C-alpha positions in Angstrom: -67.6 20.3 -59.9 -67.3 19.3 -56.2 -66.1 15.9 -55.1 -69.4 14.5 -53.6 -71.2 15.4 -57.0 -68.4 13.8 -59.0 -68.7 10.6 -56.9 -72.5 10.6 -57.2 -72.2 11.0 -60.9 -69.7 8.0 -61.1 -71.9 5.8 -59.0 -75.4 6.9 -60.7 -75.0 4.3 -63.6 -74.2 1.4 -61.3 -77.2 2.3 -59.2 -79.5 2.5 -62.1 -78.4 -1.0 -63.3 -79.5 -2.5 -59.9 -76.4 -4.7 -59.7 -75.0 -3.4 -56.4 -73.4 -5.7 -53.9 -76.6 -5.4 -51.9 -78.4 -7.8 -54.5 -75.6 -10.2 -54.1 -75.8 -10.0 -50.3 -79.7 -10.1 -50.0 -81.3 -12.5 -48.0 -84.7 -14.4 -48.4 -87.5 -12.9 -46.5 -88.2 -14.3 -43.1 -84.6 -15.7 -43.1 -82.3 -14.6 -40.1 -79.9 -11.7 -40.9 -76.5 -12.7 -42.0 -73.3 -11.6 -40.4 -71.2 -9.2 -42.4 -69.2 -11.4 -44.7 -66.1 -9.3 -44.3 -65.7 -10.3 -40.6 -65.4 -14.0 -41.4 -64.4 -14.4 -44.9 -60.6 -15.2 -45.3 -60.3 -15.4 -49.0 -60.6 -12.5 -51.4 -64.1 -11.6 -52.7 -65.2 -9.9 -55.7 -66.9 -6.6 -55.0 -69.5 -5.4 -57.3 -68.6 -2.1 -58.9 -71.7 -0.5 -57.9 -70.3 -0.6 -54.2 -66.7 0.3 -55.0 -65.6 3.7 -53.6 -62.5 5.2 -55.0 -59.9 6.9 -52.7 -60.7 10.3 -51.6 -58.0 12.9 -51.1 -58.2 15.6 -48.8 -55.5 18.3 -47.9 -53.9 18.4 -44.4 -54.4 21.3 -42.3 -57.9 22.0 -43.7 -59.4 24.4 -41.5 -63.2 24.5 -42.5 -64.8 21.7 -40.6 -67.1 19.9 -40.8 -66.0 19.3 -44.5 -68.0 17.0 -46.8 -65.9 14.4 -48.2 -68.1 11.9 -50.0 -71.6 10.5 -50.2 -72.2 6.7 -50.5 -75.5 5.1 -51.6 -77.0 1.7 -51.9 -79.6 1.0 -54.3 -80.8 -2.2 -52.6 -83.9 -0.4 -51.2 -85.7 2.8 -51.3 -84.2 6.0 -50.0 -84.8 6.3 -46.4 -84.8 2.6 -45.9 -80.9 2.3 -45.8 -78.8 3.0 -42.7 -75.1 3.8 -43.4 -72.1 3.6 -41.0 -68.3 3.7 -41.1 -65.6 2.1 -38.8 -61.9 2.3 -38.5 -59.0 4.6 -37.5 -60.4 8.1 -37.0 -63.9 7.0 -36.5 -64.1 4.5 -33.6 -60.4 3.9 -33.3 -57.7 6.3 -32.3 -57.7 9.1 -33.3 -61.5 8.8 -32.6 -63.8 11.6 -34.0 -62.0 12.7 -36.8 -64.5 11.2 -39.5 -68.3 10.8 -39.2 -71.3 9.8 -41.5 -74.8 10.7 -41.8 -76.5 7.3 -41.3 -79.5 8.2 -43.5 -77.9 10.2 -46.4 -74.6 8.4 -46.4 -72.5 11.7 -46.4 -68.9 11.4 -44.9 -67.7 14.4 -43.2 -64.1 15.6 -41.9 -64.4 16.9 -38.4 -60.8 17.9 -37.6 -57.6 19.2 -39.1 -55.4 16.5 -40.5 -51.7 16.4 -40.2 -49.9 14.1 -42.9 -46.8 13.9 -40.7 -48.9 12.0 -38.2 -51.0 9.8 -40.5 -50.9 10.1 -44.2 -53.9 8.0 -44.9 -57.0 6.4 -43.3 -58.6 3.0 -44.3 -62.3 2.7 -43.3 -65.1 0.3 -43.7 -68.4 1.3 -45.0 -71.6 -0.6 -44.1 -75.1 -0.5 -45.6 -78.0 -2.0 -43.3 -81.9 -2.0 -43.7 -83.9 -0.5 -40.7 -84.2 -4.0 -39.4 -80.3 -4.2 -39.1 -80.0 -6.7 -42.0 -77.0 -6.3 -44.0 -77.8 -4.9 -47.5 -74.4 -4.6 -48.9 -71.0 -6.4 -48.2 -68.7 -3.9 -46.4 -66.5 -1.9 -48.7 -63.1 -0.1 -48.2 -63.1 3.7 -47.9 -59.7 5.2 -48.3 -58.9 8.7 -47.4 -55.6 10.0 -48.5 -54.1 13.1 -46.8 -52.4 15.4 -49.3 -49.1 17.1 -48.0 -48.6 20.8 -47.6 -45.1 22.4 -46.9 -45.8 23.0 -43.3 -42.5 21.6 -42.0 -39.1 23.4 -42.1 -36.1 21.2 -42.7 -33.8 20.6 -39.8 -30.0 20.0 -39.5 -29.2 16.9 -37.4 -27.0 18.9 -35.3 -26.6 22.7 -34.5 -22.8 22.6 -34.8 -20.8 20.4 -37.1 -17.2 19.9 -36.4 -14.4 18.8 -38.9 -10.6 18.5 -39.3 -8.4 18.8 -42.4 -4.7 19.3 -42.6 -3.2 22.5 -43.6 -2.1 22.6 -47.1 -4.8 20.2 -48.3 -5.3 20.0 -52.0 -8.6 21.4 -53.4 -11.5 18.9 -53.5 -10.4 17.4 -50.1 -13.6 16.6 -48.3 -14.0 17.5 -44.7 -17.3 16.5 -43.5 -21.0 16.1 -44.5 -23.7 18.2 -43.0 -27.1 16.4 -43.2 -30.7 17.7 -42.7 -34.1 16.2 -42.7 -37.7 17.3 -43.6 -41.0 15.8 -42.2 -42.9 16.7 -45.4 -43.7 14.2 -48.1 -40.4 12.9 -49.7 -42.2 12.4 -53.0 -42.9 16.1 -53.2 -40.9 19.4 -53.6 -41.9 20.0 -50.0 -39.0 17.8 -49.0 -36.5 18.6 -51.7 -33.6 20.0 -50.0 -30.7 22.1 -51.1 -27.6 23.1 -49.2 -25.6 26.3 -49.2 -22.8 28.0 -47.3 -24.0 31.6 -46.3 -20.9 32.9 -44.7 -17.3 31.7 -44.4 -15.0 34.8 -44.6 -13.5 36.6 -47.6 -11.2 33.6 -48.5 -13.8 31.2 -49.7 -11.6 28.3 -48.9 -14.6 25.7 -48.6 -17.6 24.7 -50.8 -20.7 22.5 -50.1 -22.5 20.0 -52.4 -25.9 21.4 -52.7 -27.6 18.0 -52.8 -25.6 16.0 -50.3 -24.2 18.5 -48.0 -20.7 17.4 -48.4 -18.2 20.1 -47.5 -14.9 20.1 -49.4 -11.9 22.4 -49.8 -12.3 24.8 -52.6 -8.9 26.3 -53.2 -5.2 25.8 -52.0 -3.5 27.8 -49.4 -4.7 26.5 -46.0 -2.2 27.6 -43.4 -2.7 26.7 -40.0 -0.2 29.5 -38.8 -2.3 32.0 -40.5 -5.8 30.9 -39.8 -6.2 27.9 -37.6 -10.1 27.6 -37.4 -12.8 28.3 -39.9 -16.5 29.0 -38.9 -19.0 28.4 -41.7 -22.9 29.4 -41.5 -24.8 26.6 -43.4 -28.2 26.8 -44.8 -30.6 24.2 -46.0 -34.0 25.0 -47.8 -36.9 22.8 -49.2 -38.7 23.4 -52.2 -35.4 22.9 -54.0 -34.0 25.8 -52.2 -37.0 28.1 -52.6 -38.9 27.1 -49.7 -38.6 27.2 -45.9 -35.0 27.3 -44.6 -32.7 26.5 -41.6 -29.2 27.4 -40.8 -26.4 25.7 -38.8 -22.6 26.2 -38.0 -19.7 24.2 -39.3 -16.3 24.5 -37.4 -13.5 23.3 -39.4 -10.0 22.9 -37.6 -6.7 22.9 -39.5 -4.5 20.2 -38.5 -0.7 21.2 -38.0 2.1 19.8 -40.3 5.9 20.5 -39.7 6.0 23.2 -42.2 8.0 25.7 -40.2 11.5 24.8 -39.0 12.7 26.1 -35.5 14.8 29.1 -35.6 17.3 30.7 -33.2 16.3 34.1 -31.9 19.8 35.3 -32.4 23.0 34.1 -33.8 25.3 34.3 -30.9 24.9 33.6 -27.1 27.4 34.4 -24.3 27.4 32.6 -21.0 29.6 32.2 -17.9 30.2 29.2 -15.4 32.5 28.4 -12.6 35.0 25.7 -12.6 34.5 22.4 -10.9 30.6 22.7 -11.1 29.0 19.6 -12.5 25.4 19.3 -13.4 24.7 23.0 -13.2 22.8 25.1 -15.8 24.9 27.4 -17.8 22.1 29.1 -19.5 19.4 29.0 -22.3 19.4 29.0 -25.9 16.2 30.6 -27.1 14.4 29.3 -30.3 11.0 30.0 -32.1 8.8 27.7 -34.1 5.5 28.7 -35.6 4.0 25.3 -35.5 1.4 23.9 -32.9 3.0 24.3 -29.4 3.4 21.1 -27.7 3.3 18.9 -30.8 6.3 17.0 -32.3 6.1 19.6 -35.1 7.0 22.2 -32.6 9.5 20.3 -30.1 13.0 21.3 -30.9 16.1 19.1 -30.6 19.6 20.5 -30.1 23.0 19.4 -31.0 26.4 20.6 -30.1 28.2 20.2 -33.6 31.6 21.7 -32.5 33.8 23.1 -29.7 33.2 20.3 -27.2 35.1 17.3 -28.2 35.6 16.0 -24.6 31.7 16.1 -24.0 32.0 18.6 -21.0 28.6 20.1 -21.9 25.1 18.8 -22.4 22.0 20.4 -23.9 18.4 19.5 -23.6 15.0 20.8 -24.5 12.7 22.7 -22.0 9.4 21.1 -22.7 7.5 24.1 -21.7 9.3 26.8 -23.6 11.0 24.8 -26.3 14.4 26.5 -25.4 17.7 24.7 -25.4 19.1 24.4 -21.7 23.0 24.3 -21.6 24.4 22.4 -18.7 27.9 21.2 -17.5 28.3 17.3 -17.9 31.9 17.0 -16.5 33.6 19.2 -14.1 35.4 22.2 -15.9 39.0 23.3 -14.9 39.9 26.8 -15.3 43.5 26.0 -15.3 43.2 23.5 -18.2 40.8 25.6 -20.4 39.1 28.9 -19.6 36.9 29.4 -22.6 34.7 27.4 -25.0 33.0 28.2 -28.2 30.2 25.9 -29.2 28.3 25.6 -32.5 24.9 24.5 -31.8 22.2 23.3 -34.4 18.4 22.8 -33.9 15.7 20.9 -35.5 12.3 19.4 -34.8 11.6 15.9 -33.4 9.5 15.3 -36.5 11.0 15.8 -40.1 9.9 18.8 -42.1 7.1 18.5 -44.6 8.5 18.0 -48.1 7.2 21.4 -49.3 8.6 23.3 -46.2 11.8 25.2 -46.9 14.7 25.2 -44.6 15.8 28.1 -42.4 19.1 29.9 -42.3 18.8 30.5 -38.6 19.2 26.9 -37.7 22.8 27.3 -36.4 23.9 29.4 -33.4 27.3 30.0 -31.6 27.5 29.8 -27.9 30.5 31.3 -26.1 31.2 30.0 -22.4 33.7 31.6 -20.0 35.0 29.3 -17.2 35.4 31.2 -14.0 38.3 30.4 -11.6 37.5 29.4 -8.1 39.5 28.0 -5.2 39.7 24.2 -5.4 40.3 21.6 -2.7 43.4 19.6 -2.6 43.3 16.3 -4.3 44.9 12.9 -3.2 45.8 11.5 -6.5 46.0 8.0 -5.0 43.0 7.4 -2.8 43.0 5.0 -1.0 46.8 4.5 -0.5 47.8 0.9 0.2 50.9 0.0 1.9 52.3 -2.8 4.2 54.0 -3.0 7.5 55.5 -6.2 9.3 53.7 -7.2 12.4 55.5 -5.9 15.5 57.3 -3.2 13.7 59.4 -1.2 16.2 58.6 2.6 17.0 59.9 5.0 14.2 59.4 2.7 11.4 58.6 4.8 8.3 55.3 3.6 6.8 54.7 5.9 3.8 54.8 9.4 2.5 51.0 10.4 1.6 50.6 13.8 -0.1 48.1 15.5 -2.0 48.2 18.1 -4.7 46.6 21.6 -5.2 44.7 22.0 -8.6 45.2 25.7 -8.4 48.4 26.0 -10.4 47.9 29.7 -10.9 47.7 30.4 -7.1 50.5 30.1 -4.6 49.1 28.0 -1.7 50.8 25.7 0.9 49.2 22.3 2.1 49.4 21.0 5.5 48.5 17.5 6.8 46.8 16.1 9.8 45.7 12.7 11.1 41.9 12.8 11.1 41.4 9.0 12.2 43.9 6.7 14.0 42.1 4.3 16.0 45.1 2.7 18.0 47.1 6.1 18.1 49.8 4.1 16.3 51.1 6.7 13.8 52.9 9.9 13.7 52.5 12.3 10.8 54.8 15.2 9.5 52.4 18.2 9.0 54.5 19.5 6.1 55.9 16.5 4.2 53.1 14.0 4.9 55.4 11.3 6.1 54.0 8.8 8.5 56.0 6.7 11.0 55.2 4.4 13.8 55.0 5.9 17.4 55.1 2.5 19.2 54.8 -1.3 18.6 51.3 -2.2 17.8 50.1 -4.7 20.3 46.9 -6.9 19.5 46.5 -5.6 15.9 43.5 -7.7 15.4 41.3 -5.5 17.4 41.8 -2.4 15.0 41.7 -4.3 11.7 39.0 -4.0 9.2 39.1 -7.0 6.7 42.7 -7.5 7.6 43.7 -3.7 7.1 44.5 -0.9 9.5 42.5 2.1 8.4 43.8 5.7 8.9 42.3 8.9 7.5 44.5 11.9 6.5 43.4 15.6 6.1 45.1 17.9 3.6 44.3 21.6 3.7 45.3 24.6 1.8 45.8 28.1 3.2 43.3 29.9 0.9 40.4 32.2 2.1 38.3 30.2 3.1 40.5 27.1 3.1 39.5 24.0 1.7 40.5 20.4 2.6 40.5 16.9 1.3 40.6 13.5 3.0 42.8 10.7 2.0 42.4 7.1 3.1 45.5 5.1 4.1 45.1 1.4 4.3 48.0 -0.4 6.1 48.3 -4.2 5.6 49.8 -5.6 8.8 51.8 -8.3 7.4 51.5 -11.4 9.6 54.5 -12.9 11.4 54.5 -16.5 12.6 55.5 -15.7 16.2 53.1 -18.0 18.1 53.0 -21.8 18.3 49.7 -23.6 18.5 48.3 -24.4 21.8 46.3 -27.5 23.0 42.9 -26.4 24.1 42.2 -26.7 26.8 46.0 -27.1 27.7 46.0 -28.9 30.9 42.6 -30.7 31.4 42.3 -34.3 32.3 40.6 -36.6 30.0 39.0 -40.0 30.7 39.2 -42.9 28.2 38.1 -46.5 28.3 41.3 -48.8 29.0 40.5 -50.8 25.9 41.0 -50.1 22.2 37.7 -49.2 20.6 35.3 -46.3 20.4 35.5 -45.7 24.2 39.3 -45.6 23.9 39.5 -42.4 21.7 39.7 -38.7 22.6 39.2 -35.7 20.5 42.1 -33.0 20.6 41.9 -29.4 19.5 44.2 -26.6 19.2 44.3 -22.9 18.7 46.8 -20.5 17.3 47.1 -16.5 18.0 48.4 -16.0 14.5 46.2 -15.3 11.6 46.4 -17.2 8.2 48.4 -18.4 6.8 50.4 -18.9 9.8 47.7 -20.8 11.7 45.8 -24.0 10.8 46.0 -26.6 9.6 47.9 -28.0 12.6 49.9 -31.1 12.8 49.5 -33.3 15.9 52.1 -36.0 16.9 53.3 -38.0 19.9 56.5 -36.4 21.2 59.5 -37.7 19.3 61.6 -37.6 22.4 59.4 -40.5 23.9 59.3 -43.1 21.1 57.8 -45.8 23.5 54.5 -43.9 23.4 53.9 -45.3 19.8 53.3 -48.7 21.3 50.3 -47.7 23.4 48.9 -44.5 21.7 48.3 -43.2 18.1 47.3 -39.7 16.8 45.3 -39.4 13.6 44.2 -36.1 11.9 40.5 -35.3 12.3 40.3 -31.9 10.6 42.5 -28.7 10.2 42.2 -27.8 13.8 41.6 -31.2 15.6 43.0 -34.7 15.9 42.0 -38.0 17.6 44.1 -39.8 20.2 43.5 -43.5 20.4 44.6 -46.5 22.5 46.4 -49.2 20.6 46.6 -51.7 23.5 44.6 -52.5 26.6 46.0 -50.4 29.6 45.2 -50.8 33.2 43.2 -48.1 34.9 45.1 -45.1 36.2 46.4 -41.7 35.3 48.8 -41.3 32.3 50.8 -38.3 30.8 51.0 -38.2 27.1 53.6 -35.7 25.7 52.2 -34.1 22.4 54.0 -32.0 19.7 52.0 -29.4 17.9 53.0 -27.6 14.8 51.4 -24.9 12.7 51.4 -24.3 9.1 53.3 -20.9 9.0 56.6 -19.8 7.4 58.8 -21.0 9.1 56.6 -23.2 11.2 56.3 -23.1 14.9 55.9 -26.0 17.3 55.3 -26.6 20.8 55.4 -29.6 23.2 52.4 -30.0 25.7 51.7 -32.6 28.3 48.2 -34.1 28.2 46.9 -35.9 31.3 44.6 -38.9 30.5 42.8 -41.0 33.1 42.2 -44.6 32.0 39.1 -46.2 33.4 37.9 -49.8 33.5 35.9 -50.7 30.4 32.5 -52.2 30.6 30.7 -54.7 28.3 29.8 -51.9 25.9 33.2 -50.5 25.7 32.5 -47.5 28.0 33.8 -46.9 31.3 32.0 -48.9 34.1 31.1 -45.8 36.0 29.2 -44.4 33.0 31.9 -41.8 32.1 32.5 -41.9 28.5 35.3 -40.3 26.6 34.5 -37.1 24.9 34.3 -37.2 21.3 33.6 -33.5 20.2 34.3 -31.0 23.0 38.3 -30.9 23.0 40.8 -32.5 25.0 39.8 -33.2 28.7 36.1 -32.6 28.3 33.8 -35.9 28.6 30.2 -36.3 28.0 30.0 -38.2 31.4 31.4 -35.1 33.3 28.9 -32.9 31.6 26.1 -35.4 32.6 27.1 -35.3 36.2 27.1 -31.5 36.2 23.8 -31.3 34.7 22.4 -33.9 37.2 23.8 -32.0 40.0 22.2 -28.8 38.9 18.8 -30.6 38.4 19.1 -32.1 41.9 19.7 -28.7 43.6 16.8 -27.1 41.6 14.5 -29.9 42.8 15.7 -29.5 46.3 15.1 -25.7 46.2 11.5 -26.3 44.7 10.7 -28.8 47.6 11.8 -26.3 50.2 9.7 -23.6 48.6 6.7 -25.9 48.6 7.2 -27.0 52.2 7.4 -23.3 53.4 4.2 -22.4 51.5 2.5 -25.4 53.0 3.6 -24.3 56.6 2.3 -20.8 56.1 -1.0 -22.1 54.8 -1.5 -24.3 57.8 -0.8 -21.4 60.1 -3.4 -19.3 58.3 -6.0 -22.0 58.6 -5.7 -22.3 62.5 -8.4 -24.2 64.1 -10.7 -24.1 61.0 -9.1 -27.2 59.4 -11.3 -28.9 57.0 -12.3 -32.4 57.3 -12.1 -34.8 54.0 -15.9 -34.5 53.7 -16.1 -30.8 54.2 -17.9 -29.3 51.2 -17.7 -25.6 52.0 -16.6 -23.4 49.3 -17.7 -19.9 50.2 -16.6 -19.4 53.8 -13.1 -17.8 54.0 -11.2 -17.3 57.3 -9.9 -13.8 57.4 -8.8 -14.0 61.3 -10.7 -10.6 61.6 -14.0 -10.0 63.8 -15.8 -6.8 63.5 -17.5 -5.1 60.7 -20.6 -4.3 61.9 -23.1 -1.4 60.9 -21.3 1.0 63.4 -17.9 -0.4 63.3 -16.0 2.9 63.6 -13.7 2.2 66.6 -11.8 -0.8 65.5 -9.1 -0.6 68.4 -8.9 -1.8 72.0 -8.7 1.6 73.6 -8.2 0.2 77.1 -4.9 -1.4 76.1 -3.7 1.8 74.5 -4.9 3.8 77.6 -3.3 1.5 80.2 0.1 0.0 79.3 1.2 -3.2 81.1 2.6 -2.6 84.5 5.6 -4.4 86.0 4.9 -7.2 88.5 5.6 -6.2 92.1 8.4 -8.8 92.4 10.6 -7.0 90.2 11.6 -6.9 86.6 10.9 -9.7 84.1 13.0 -11.1 81.5 14.2 -8.7 78.8 14.1 -9.2 75.1 17.2 -9.4 73.1 16.0 -6.9 70.5 14.8 -4.3 73.0 16.6 -0.9 72.4 19.1 0.3 75.0 18.1 2.9 77.5 14.4 2.6 76.7 12.3 3.2 79.8 9.0 1.9 80.7 6.3 3.9 79.0 4.2 6.3 81.5 0.8 5.2 82.5 -1.9 5.9 82.6 -2.2 7.6 79.1 -4.7 10.2 78.5 -7.1 9.5 75.4 -7.1 12.1 72.5 -9.4 14.9 73.1 -10.3 14.9 69.3 -11.0 12.0 67.0 -8.5 13.6 64.6 -5.6 12.8 66.9 -6.5 9.0 67.2 -3.6 8.1 64.6 -1.0 9.8 66.8 -2.4 8.0 69.8 -2.4 4.6 68.3 1.1 5.1 66.9 2.5 6.2 70.5 0.9 3.0 72.0 2.5 0.8 69.6 6.0 2.4 69.9 5.4 2.0 73.8 4.4 -1.6 73.4 7.3 -2.4 71.1 9.8 -0.7 73.1 8.9 -2.4 76.3 11.8 -4.8 77.1 9.9 -7.1 79.4 7.3 -8.4 77.2 7.1 -9.9 73.6 6.7 -7.3 70.8 3.3 -6.2 69.6 1.7 -7.6 72.8 -0.8 -4.6 73.2 -1.6 -4.0 69.5 -4.3 -6.5 69.3 -7.3 -5.4 67.2 -10.8 -6.2 68.3 -13.2 -4.7 65.9 -16.1 -3.0 67.7 -19.4 -3.7 66.1 -21.2 -0.7 67.7 -23.9 -0.3 70.3 -26.9 0.2 68.2 -26.4 -2.6 65.6 -29.6 -4.1 64.5 -27.9 -7.5 64.4 -26.9 -8.5 67.9 -23.6 -10.3 68.4 -23.4 -14.2 68.2 -22.4 -14.4 71.9 -26.0 -13.1 72.8 -27.7 -16.1 71.4 -29.3 -18.1 74.2 -27.0 -16.1 76.6 -28.9 -17.0 79.6 -27.9 -20.6 79.3 -24.7 -22.1 80.3 -22.4 -23.9 77.8 -23.1 -27.3 79.3 -26.8 -26.8 79.0 -26.5 -26.3 75.3 -27.5 -29.1 72.9 -25.8 -28.8 69.6 -26.8 -32.1 68.1 -29.4 -30.3 66.0 -26.6 -28.9 64.0 -25.9 -32.3 62.6 -29.2 -32.2 60.7 -28.3 -29.1 58.9 -25.7 -30.9 56.7 -22.2 -31.7 56.4 -21.2 -28.0 56.7 -22.6 -27.7 60.4 -21.2 -31.2 61.6 -17.9 -29.9 62.3 -19.4 -27.2 64.6 -21.4 -29.8 66.4 -18.2 -31.8 67.1 -16.3 -28.8 68.3 -19.1 -27.6 70.8 -21.0 -30.7 71.6 -18.1 -32.5 73.4 
């Protein structure tokens, strides 16, 4: 029995009873039609069972269309008097056109294939109207359920699943989870998924949960060194494993643990190195480790256990090969020890796993032979420090400075030479290494470095090739107190005020050629041989190198000689008497000299501030006079350049410059007075004129007349000859014929200024009109209008 027939049978009793929803929604004759109640009713309404349509199920992917789904009827009026319609998604809403209804019979048709994965049900509204458009029945729901078919294959969430697990993991250790989805109805077997492993190799080390897709280890024995990566082919199928299926790949990487100790490739290694070589590589100690290269489980660490008590060797790990690199940490001496036998151990940076067994090849023996080479001499005491008294006579023995040869098994002879002797002061025995002074060292301070005289010695053996060594000899020049302090300056005159007070004081200074401790501090005092000086003068210490000489009583002006005694701090001390000339000047009200000269207070004996001011004033005065002379000379030259064109105070010209040059016309190509060059000056008939003092001797009168050049190219020579003739003429001033009159040209468009009103005489010209042109032309009117 079909679905429409079954629905018609179910609805027939209701139609027969005449209690359909159309009766409840009927309207009185002649009354206006009512709006559908389902559009404005907010509260739930009771729907009469005569108009209730049960849900209709239809399978997706139904290909026979149009397909009758159901027929709806209303018993409100006679057949043919009711118009049916449906609305909702699939009818007049997207997707449009899937369902339709015969408006007279009420049959609902399916017009297109359905896809449950796009829409699993459709909720429509059914309407019943009379021919006039009046609602016969309240709208009712029409629900169409799309029945699922197994038309979707399950899909893994990714094509390749990646997981990691440590080697040696226990069975049941989960690695990862492979998940898949199915677009079919999850409430049906169409989406009931089951997982399985199709292929993983012969070992079968992994298993998968058929329901959840979780992959775990299935048995022990995972060894990264044997198999580092496992590739599993996974499958998922619906219908509880009997339906559609899809495959994916699972890649499982085994993570390394330190389950393999490093091992030496052999038990003994032999190497050779030459002596006196530090920091060089001796050789490599090869090891092998099965763990992951580059990881801490693989990286080896070496230790020298025996055979090197002095630490002459060092061993490190090559980060690329993991081998041990043996190197020399301290220079080796073949004469002291020519062979070494080292015991070396190896282990990983990371401790071994508890289940890993140790290796019997974790120890190795390394034999190193030290090869003998020629070694350079050695100064055991370097630098050597000795002392010599200042001023030691020639031939004084300084020291014997020798080196030793480390090559005790070779018979070699050492010779010595001076490599550096800045003052050429020392003499060296080339065989014994004894140094003596050649002469007395004068002015040793010029050659001292920090108070020491530095000399360099060279020791050389006679091997092939010879080797040498340099020794440093530091000689302390012991200072001798052989100089007394000297007043500085020793004989300069000083000026002080003749009354006790600030102006009656003088600052004294002293120097000593000796170096400490035979120099400062200095002791200043009045000469003990003249005790009467203490009545007028006193000396007080100012600092270690200066003292203050002061007046005790008022003295008349005039020159005074004050004998002083200066003593240094040497052992024994040296002293010297020196005469100081002092000029006493009359004092002014302020305690200074009346002429402005003040006693110096800071520049040493004999130097006063007044003298310094006088010197500075004189220099400034001379500089001022020189500047005035330069300014005057520049003003004179400027006046000569101006000539007659001097500006009046009211002259406003600012763009007319006087260049003392005429010419410059359009055809100004012959800017020379050719007649002067062609006819030199002739002597007057009454005899020779006065001669110039700078005229050259034996220079005759130039020949005349001179012929002009035949070619314009010779004009330069023609002019130069004329200049020489004019300059060499002793009867006239120099350069009298070398006057320049610039020729403007015969065909100039602009006529010369002299041609303006040339027919009139100067006295007939009226220049008053120039005054009306402004202040710039008034000067011209004054010059020519007189």
